[in-house]
N, C-alpha and C positions, 0 to 999 in steps of 0.2 A: 451564530444567530439560527433559530430550525426553519425551513422552509416553510410558507405561509402554507395555511391548509386549504386546499380546492373542493370545490362545492359543485357535483356534478348532476347530471339529469339521471332519472329513475332508469334510464334507457340505455344503460351501461352494459360492458362486457368487462368482466375480468382475465386477463389473460395472465400469466404463469410467472413469475422475476425470479432470480436469483436469492432476491433480499426479502422476498413475498409479496402478494397480489399488486398488480396496480391497473389503476382505473381507466380508461379510453371515453371521453367523449361520445356523445353518438355521431357527432355530425362527425368525427374521427375516422367512425367507426371503418373497414375496406368495401370496397365496392359488392362484391357477392354477397358478403353479410347481409347488407341492407336491401339487395335484392332477392334474399331469399327469406329474412324478417315480411316485404312487402306479398312475394307469394302465399306464407305461408297465414298471410290476412283476409285474403282472398280466397284462399281454398277453403278457412273456417267459414266466408259472409255465405260462401257459397253452398256450403254444406246446410249450413243454418238456415238459408230460404230452401234447400231441397227438403228437408225434414218438418218444414211449416207448410211444402206445400202437399204432402201427403193426403192430408186428410180433403184439403178442396177437390183435389186428384179424383180421388176416390168417390166425392160424394158426386162432380160432375157424369164420372165415367158410369155412376149405377144412374143417377140421371137417364141420361142421353139412352143408356139401356134397356129400364124400364117403357121411357117413351116410345122407342123402336117398336117393342111389342106390343104397345094398345095400352100398357095399364095407369098409361096417365093419361090426361082429355090433354089434348092437343091446344085445346082453349082455355084452360085454368092454366096449364103448368107447360109451353113451350119447351122445347127438347135447347137441349144447348145450343146448338149448332142452328136451329130457326133462330135463336137471340141472336146469333153472328152473321146472319143474314140482315137480320133485322138493322143489327148496329151498322154495316156496313150500308145497308141502303140511306140510312138517316147522314151516315159521314159522304154518302156520296153526292145527295143534295142541295151539300151546302148549309142546312139550315142546324146541322149540331152544332159544331164550333163556335156560331153566334148564342146558343142559347147559354153553354157551358160559358164564355167569355162574359155575359152580363150576372151566370150567376154566382160566379168567381169573384167578380166586382162587389156583387151585394155584401155574399160572406166575408170580404177581407174589410171592407167598408164598415160592418154591425162587429165583427168581430177585434177593429182597432180601437175603436168607439168603448164599448161595451168592456174589453178587460184590461184598456188604459184605469180606465173608472174602477173598475175593478179593483187594481191593485195598488193605484191611489188611494181609495178609502180602504184598501186592505189594510195599507200601513199605516195610515190615521189610527185606525180602530184599533191594531195591533201595538202601536207604541203609546196612545194614551187613552187612560181609562177614562176620562172624560166622554174623549169621544164614542168607548166602548157604550158609555151609559148613555149615551144622547142617539147615536147614528142606528147602532145595530139592531134594535129592537125593531125599529121601525122598515131597517132592510130585512129584517129575517121573517117579519110578515108579506112583503111584495113578494121576497122569495116562493113563497107558497101557491105563490096565483097562476096555475096554468096558463100557457099559451094560447088556448086557444077561447080562454076566458076575458083575455085583452085584447084579444085581435081586433074584433070588432068596435072595438074604444077606439084603437089605433088608427082603424079605417075611417072613423068619424071624425075625430079630432085633426086627421094629417090628409085626411085622403086615400086613394089608391096609387098614390104617387109613388117614389123612389121612399122618401122620409117614413112613412110605416114601416117599408120593409124593413129598412137599416134600423131604425130604432127598435122592431121584434126581434132581429136578431141580436142588434144590442143586449136586450134584456136575459136572453139565454147566456150568453158571454160573458155578462158579469159579476153573476153570484158564483159558480166555481173559484173563479181567481180570487174573487173578494174572500173565499171564506179560507181557500189554504196558504191565500199570505196571511190571515190574520193568523192562522192554528202554527204555519211556520214562525213566527215574528215571535207570539208567546210561547214554542216549544225548544226556544234557545235558550241554554243551560244557563243558571245564576252562575255558575263557578269561571265560566265567559267574560262575563260581566264583572266579575272580581280581580282578573287576570287583567283588562281593560283599564280598571283604575291605577292598578301599579303602575302599566305601562303610561299612564298620563293621559290617556284617548281623550280628546273631548268629546261632547255629544254628537257635532256632526261625524266624526271618523269612529265611533261605535255602532253607527248605523251604519257607515257604507263598506267599513272592514271588516264588522263582526256580524253587525243583525242581518245584512241584505244578504251576504254570503250563507251563514247560516241556514237561513229561509229557501234557498235557492232552489231544494229537491223540491219543497211543497209549492214553489212557486211554478217550476215545471211541469208539477201534476194538473196545478190548475190550467196553465195555458193548454194543457192535451184536452181536457174532462171540458173546458170552453169551447176548444173548436169543435167536439162534438155536438153540446149547442146551440152552437152558432147554426151548425147545418140541421140541426133540427127545427130552430127557429126560418131557417132560408126556405126550409119545405113549407114550412104553415102558411108564412109569409105566400109564395108563389102559388100557392094551391086557394088562399082565400081571395086574391085579387089577382093578377099576372096576366101580361099579353108578352110574355117574353119569360127563359128562364128554363130551368131543367124541370123545375116544379108542374109548371106551365105546360112542359110539353109531356108530363106524365099523367097531368089530368085530362088533356086534349085526346092523350091514347086511349084513355079508362073510359070517355065517353063513346069511342067509336070502335070500343073491344077489342083495342088493339092491345093484346096480353103482351106479346114480345119485346113492345116499345115501353111500355112499363117496365118490363124487366130489367133493358137496357140502362133507362131512367135509375134504376132502382144501384144498379150495377156500378152508372159511375158518379153516384155517390156514396159509396161504400170506396172505390177507388180513390178518389180525390179526398177522400176522407182518412183515410187509411195513409195515404201519399203523404198528405198534411200534417200527420200523425208523426211518420218519421222521419220528414225534415226536423219537427221539435226534440224527437230523440235524439238526432244526431247532434243536435246545436247542446242538448244535455249531457251526451257524453265527453264533446269537446271540451265545456266549461264545466263540469264535476269534476276532471280529470284527478282532482285532489282527492275526493272523495275514497275511502276504501269500506265498500261496500257488500254486502252478501246476494254471489250472484246464481248461488244454487248448487 
């Protein structure tokens, strides 16, 4: 009787033998090989970071040079060094950390609420044509209403407390995830359903083993877009009426012409938003290892 066929992970190495090549599982690879592989990954990550940092470093250097030479107004465009000084002053005062924490909690609460509802409605509308006919027209109409148009109504209905702010953020986070989930489900190839019928999949097995995994690229894109619009909703909510948060700090600095502080708040929004996006991309790479997509 022949030896049973052994299935190995993709990250294996082929070693020459007298009777042909043999495959070694990744966990049985020699230590130096694993170390070299990890070092190679780190070098690739650092190289990618260095290439991405070329343009920002060039722009910051030019900005600083033009400011030092007097070609840029320090009131309208303070130099990067002045912005760093403003950040150090804010961090040293102890107020910045509290404002960042409050904004993060608001954004997280709004994103979880709006993103969860967007995912649920996207699955519902994507799976059932009747749900699409009943719900989608109304959802698309509400989607076209700008944040600034509904912000006064939210304040009238829910006051200037946390409820109105979280609901405004949730409104922005809802629609990208709803649309991308819907598109992902409707984009599943019909051939996969034929395969599922041959394999005898039930309806629930089709949803959780076929439809949802096939829609993951769209869902992750929707999460990234929802995070961006959640930050936009946070800015609108904190500018409209708030006594704490990064948006409030930015509005207060604008009233007193503290342009450096305004830039600090803008940079904080950018850095925190980019960090959240990087976390989602990392999760996407981990969960989408099976996908063989074009990388450029």
